[in-house]
N, C-alpha and C positions, 0 to 999 in steps of 0.2 A: 799162334802166330810167330812167323818168323821174325828173328830182329831185324833192324834196319841193316841194308848192304848184305845179308846172307841170302843164298839161292834159294828160291822157293822149290819145294819138292813137287816131283810131277804129280797131277792128278791121280788117284787112286784107279788102278784097272784099266790106264791107258798105256798105249806104247809111245816111246817118243816120238815125235813127229820131226818132218824134215826142217831144216836150218831156214829160218826166215831171213827175208832180206833185211839188210842193216838198217832199211828206212821205216819199217813196219813199227809203229810206236802202239803204245797201250799195254793192257793187262796181259798176263801170261793165258795162252791159248791152247786148248786141247786139240788134238787131230782128230777129226773124224773121217768116215771112209771116204776114199776119194773116187771123182768121176773123170775119164779121160776120152777123149772122142779124136780121132785121127784125121787130121785136115788132108785135102787134095796135094796142095803143094809142099807139107810137111806135116810133122806129127801135130795133132791137135793138142788143147792144153787139157792139164789134169787139174781137177777143182776139188779143193779141201776147205770144206765147213769148218769155221773156227768159232767156238763157243768160249766163255770164260770159264775158267776152273772154279773160280769163287767169284762172288761179285764184292769182294773187299769185307772189312772188319764191319762196317756199318750197314751191310745186308744190299747195299744197291737198290733199296725200293724207288728211288727217283727215276733212273735210267739204266740203261744197259748197252754195253759196245759189242759188237759181234764182228767178225772178220771174215773174208772169203780169200784163199791164197790159190792164185793161178799158177801154174809151173811148167815147164818144160813143152813149150810152144813153139811155132816158127811158121809164117813170118808174124811181125807185127801188123795190125795192133789187135788188142782184145777189146771188149766193151762190156763192163761190169754194171748191172743194173740191180736194186734192191726193190722188194715189193715187202712193204712194211704194215699193210693195211691202212688204216685212219690215223696211226701212230704219227706224231711228229718225230721227223728223223733228219739227220746231219751225216753227208755222206762223204768219204774221204778216199779217191782212188790214187794211189802212189805211181809213180813211175816205174817202167819195166827195167828190170835188170838183165844183162846178158852175160851169160856163163856157159861156157862148154858148147857155145853154138845155138843154146836156146834161151827163151825168155822166160822169165819169172816177175809177177807182179801181185799185189793184194789191193784189197778195196775194205775198208770199215765203215760200219755205220752205227750210229749211236741213237738209241730211240728213247723216248721218255712217255710216262703214262702207264698206262695197264699192259705193259710189256709181259706179263709173266704169264698172260692169257693169251698170246698173240705169236703164231709163228711166222717166220722170215724167210722168204726165198731170194737167193742169191741166183741170178741169171747170167751166164758168161756167153757171149755171141764171139766167134770167131769167122770174120767175112772170108778168110782165105779158104777156110775149109767148109764154109756155108753150114756150120753146125752150132747148135746153142745147147749149153748145158746148163740144166736147172738144179740146186740144191737147196732143200728146207732145212732149217735150223730150229730146233727148239731150245730157247734158252733157260728153261726152268732147269736148274743142278739138282744132282742127286745130293740130298743132305748127308754131310759125313757121319760115319757111323760113330765115331767117339765124341758127337756134341750130342746135349740133352737138351731138348727144346721146351720152352715153358709151356705152361697150360694157361691159357687166356680166358678170362671170364669179364664179364659187364654187369656192372650192378648199377640200380637207378635209385633215387631219393623218392618220396611219395611226392603226389600230386597236392597240389593246395585246392582243400575242399571247397574254397570259395569259388573255384573256376577261374581265378586271376590268370590270365596268358603270360602276364609279364612276369609272374612267379620264376624263381629259379629253378631248374630240376639240375640235378649233379648226376653224371657219369662217372663212374669209378672202374677202370680196367685193371685188374689185379693180374700181374703177370709172374708167379712165382715157379721155381724150380728149374732153372736154366743153368747151362755152362756158363761160367763167368765169361765175359766178352763185352764189345761194344755192341747194345742192344739198340736198335731204331724203332721208336714207337711212331706210329700213325694213325692218326683218325681219319677215317671216310663217311663220308653221308651219300648215301644210295650209291655207292662204290666210285665216287669223285673226291677228290682233295676240294678242301674249302678254306678261306680264310678262318680257322679255328685258331685259337690259344690256349691250348691244353696245357696242364701242368704236369710233368713227369719227374718221379721223385728219382734219387740216386739209388744205387742198386746196392743192397745190403746182402751179406754173405751168412749162409747158415751152413757150415760144414764146406763140402765141395760144390754147393750148388748157390745162386744167387736169387734174389727175388726184388721186384720194384713194382710200381704203380703209375698209373696215369690218369689225371682227372681231367674232365671237360664239363663245364658249366654251360647250359643252354637254356633258352626260355622255355617255359610250359607250353606254349603256343608251338615252340617248333618241337617238341616233343610227340605232342598230340596230332602233329599232322601227318602222322602216319609214316615217316621217312625213317629209313634204316641208317643207324650209325653203328661204325665198325671201327674196332680196335685192332691195329695190325701191328705184330711185332716180327721184326726181321732180325735174323742172327746167323752168322756164318753161312750166307748164301740161301737161308731157308726163312719161310714166312708162317708165322701161325696167327688166326685170324678169328676174332669172334664179333658177332653181330647182335644188335639188340634194338626191338622197335616197341612202342607202347601198342599193348593190347587193343584190340576194339573192344568198345564197351556193349554188353550185352543189349542194353537199351540208350541210346544217347542222350546227354546230358540235356535236361529241360524238355524233351518231348516225354508226355505223361498220358496214361491211357486209365481209365478208371471206368467200372460198371456199377449200375446203380440198381437194386431190387425194385419190384412192384411197390407202391405204397398199401399199405393196408385197406385205406380207403378205395383206392381201384380194385384191389384184390376182393373185397368181401362187400362191399356196398355198390360201386358201378359195375364191378363184374365185368371188369375189362383190364386185367391186368398187363404191364409192359416193363420189359427191363430196357435199360439205356446204357448205351456205350458213350462216354465222352473221352474226346481226344483233346488236348491243349498242346499250346506252345509248338505249334508247326508253323515251320518256315515258308512252305509253300504247300499248295494244293495238288499241284501236277503229279500226276502218277499215285495219287494216294488212293488206298482202297480199304473200306472196312468189310468184313465177311463175318455173318454169323452161322453157327453150327450146333447142334445138339451134341450130347455126350457121345452117341453113336458114330458121330463123325458126318450126319446128314447135314447140308447145309439148307439154311432157311432164308429165303428172299423175301420175304413180307415186311423188311424193313423199312423206314421211313428215314430219310438222311436231311440234315440241314448244316450248313457252316456259316461262321462268323468271324469277320476280321475286327481286330483289336487295335488299341491305339499303339501298341508298341509293335506294329506291323507283324504281329502274327497270327495264327488263324486258331480256330476251335471248331471242331467237327461234333455234331452230336446225331447218334442213330438210334431209333426208338424202333424195338420189336416187340408188337404183339405176342402174347403166349396164353397157351390154355390154362385157366385157372387151377383145372383137376392135376396136370402135369407140374405145375410149379409147387403146389400144395404135397405133392407125393414125391418132391426131391429131384425133379430134373435139372441137368446141369447145363449150362448154355454158355458157348465160348464166342468170344468176340476177338477177333484179328484183324491187327493194323498192317498194311503192307504200303511201303514208302521207297521210292528209289534210293532215299539219303539215308535209309537203315541199314545197318550190316546185317540184320536180320528180322523177321517178323516180331510184333510185340503181341502176344497172347494173353487174355485175359479171362477167366472161368467164373461164374456165378450159378449159385444155388440155394434154394431155400435155406434160412438158418435153423438148424437143428432144433427140435423141441416136441416134447412128448405130448400128446392128448392125454388131459386126465383119464385115469382108468383104462386106458386103452394103449396099444402100440400099433406100430404100421402093420398093414395085413401083408403077406408073403403072397407074391401070386404074380400074374402077368401084368405088368404096367399098361396104363391106360391109353398111352399114344405105342403104335406098333413101331415107331422108330426106335424106341428105347431100347437098349441091350441090358441094362442091369433089372435083374428080377429077384434079387433078395435086397430087404430093408437096410436101411442105413442107420449107425448107431446115433444115439442121440444123447446129447450133454447136459441136459436139464428138462425140468418138468414144466410143462406150460403153466403159467398163474396169470390169474386175471389181475388187472389195475386196480388199485385204489384210487379215486378220484376225490379231490379237495378243492374247493373254490373259496377264495377271499376277497370280501368287498373291499372299497378302498381305505385305507389306514385313516385314522382320526386326523391325523397331521396333514392330511391334503383336502380336510373340509373345506377351506377357504379359497382353492385353486382352483384354475379354471378348467385343468386336465386331470383326470383320476386315472389309478392303476388298478385294474382288476389281474388277479393271479389265479392261475389253475395249476394245483399239483398233483401230478399223476406218479404214483409209486408201486412198487411190489410187484413189476410185471416180467415175464420172460415169455418169448424172446424178447429182443430188441425193439423190434419193428413194431413201430406206433404211429398213429396219426392223430393229430389235435386240432380240433377246430373250434371257432368261436362264433355262435349266432347271437343275432339280436332281434327279438319277437320273432323268434324261429325261423328267421331269415340267414343264411350263410353269410357272414364277414370276408370281405377279400383277404388273402392269405398276406399281403404286403401290408396290411395294417397291423398285424400282431406278430410277436416274435415268440419262437419256441426253440429250447435248447434241444441239442443233438441228445439220445440215451446215455445217462451217467450209469456207470455200475456201482451198485449197493456195495458197502464194505461187509456185508454179512458173508456167512459161509455158503450160504445157498445163492445160485445164481439169479440175480435181480436187478431192475432198472427203475430209474426215475428221470422226469422230465418236468421243467416248469414251461408256462407259458405265459406271457404277459401282454394284456390288451390296456391300451390307452384311450379313454373315453373322453367326452368332452362333460362338463358337470350336469348341463340341461340334459344330454341323452341318459345320462345315469339316472336323473330323476323320472323321465317319461318312459324308459325303455326298460325291458327285461333282458338279461344276459343270461347264456348258458355257455359252458364249456362242454363239447363233445369229444368223446375219446373213441377211437376204433383200434381194436386189437382182436387177435385170433382167439385169445382164449376166453374172450367174453360169450356169454350165451346167447344164442336166438340169432338178433340181427348184428353181432359183435359189435355193437356199438354201446355207449352209456353218456347219457346227459346228465348234468349235474348244473342247476341253476345256481347265480350269485344270488344269495340273501340280501333284503335291505333291510332288515331289521338289525337292532343291537346288538348284533353279532361281533364276536372276539376277532380282532386280527390276528398276525402271528406274534406281534408283541404281546398281547393281551394274552394269547395261549400260552406263551412262556413264562409270564407272570403266574397266569392261572395254574399252570402246573407245579411251580412253586409252593404259591399258595395251598394249594392241595395237599401237596407233601407235608408241608408246616402243619396244616390241620390234621393229618392222620397222626402226626407225633402227638399234637394235644390231646386227640381221643385216646391214643393209648396211654398217657399219663393220667386222663380223666379215669378211664376204666381200673388202672391198678388203684388209684388212691379210692375210688368206690369200693372196688375190691377188698383192700385194707380195713377202710371203714367199716364195713360190713362184717367183716372176719372180727373186728374190735367189739363191735356190738353184740355180736352172737356170744363172743367169748365171756363179755361182761353179764350178758342177761343169764349164762349158762350158770356162772358162778352164784350170781344172786338167787336164782332158783334153787340151788343146791342148799345155800344157808337159808333160805325160807322153809325147805322141807324139813331141814334138820331141826329146827326151832319149834317147829310146829308138833313135828313127831314127838319131841321132848315134853311139850305141854300136852299134849292127848295122852299120851301114858300115865300120866297123874292121877286125875279123877276117877278112873275105873276102879281103881285099887281102893279107897274113899268110900266110893258107893256101895261097893262090897261088904265094907266093914260094918257101914249102919245098915245094910240089909242084914247082915248076920246078928247084931244087936237086936234091930227090931225085930226079929224072929224069936230071939229069946225072951223079949219083954212081954210080946203079944199073950202067951199062954196066961201069965199072970193075970194081965188085965181081962182076960177072958173069964178068969175064975172069979175074979171080984166082982164082975158083973152078974155072974151068974149067980 
């Protein structure tokens, strides 16, 4: 920047122009190539378009002043007009000056708005010579080579996850690394200036370059309206701009699409499986289209469609497609595509049978059952099919005096998760809206397994005179894929009794173990005592029995010695 009062240096690369009339105000002007036309009664005018060498220290982002010098013509007058397109302009044409037998005049135009993208045309008409000279001016200046321009980037804060359109979104414009000088920062919305109130921080110096920032707060609704916000930094006659706009969501907030597999009841009992595509929270049905296709891309046109309007002024659409039971069991994939003019792109959902291995066998490789299928290799499975266990529980004892009683059906240990639970009264199906069944819940065991609860409320009188059955349908069950379990009416244990019984059984097991240990020790002690007593008796008897034989032997010897004498006397 030149100090105040100093003469500004000429624009680089330009020759000094002619001396301007003293009445021409405005900034220093550069001379552009002239245009001259000869008049019939005198020399025609020479036209010099004039553009600013620099738009000032602030960058001149709001407006620009251009000039047109007309000299060396005779006679008077000339008419100067400007073509500035749709921009707002202010034109001033100065009186002609007479010098050396020729006239010289000038005209200037001041334009505001997006002038940097506009070309200006100065038209000079000399009626005496019946000539018109047009000169086009491009006001965009060449940036000085000794100026380092900043790098401009826009960053924004996160959106409110609740979807509040009045939440604040902060736009932060970082402007680092520019040659120190008077920098002007302007925010634009869709290329136009609006009544915005940004906060621009003071420049901070780091070595030879400076940095600054500008912050603009807008509402979340304005940010999501797909308007383009631009941060424009102007320095030494040059402009650097960055733009930002919220990315369109892949799927609009609120619109949801779900695909529902066929129930095991429809698949294995009714033999008429159907897949369902459900769309919710649509603002309108105009232009909406739901289209089904198979994995190979073949369209399916057998679906039936219905719509419903809800109290919150949104619509839901249900599309039901009948499918072949064999194709579904073999793993065919179906796609539901939603098309709507309000969506930035189509929403596609796919569905196929949940993986599960048949007990003792796998999927057979070979041609598919449907010709339209393109997959010829089996799919991997993530678990082994397991049949469910079914337990039914009568009303608890605490409900004995109540008018309404609760029956419970526990189904556990099954895989895959698709299952159907029904209730029957005297072998007649009970409507599904009269009982409640939980969704399949995952067991905490290592192997994949699920469980569900189903709850049925009945009147006390109905419980006394009717029989109730819980029917479960699952693909892992043999034969008919169903299992019936009747609710007993005898003195069966309820859930609490089962827990108490389990605790009592565990306590009884402990008592039995203690009793067995006691009996074993008792038998061991009795055996030991008996063994010791028997040993002692044997020892005593042995001692007693050894004495008499020796005495008898002695008497026999005496008897033998005495007998011969007796026999001699007798003789």
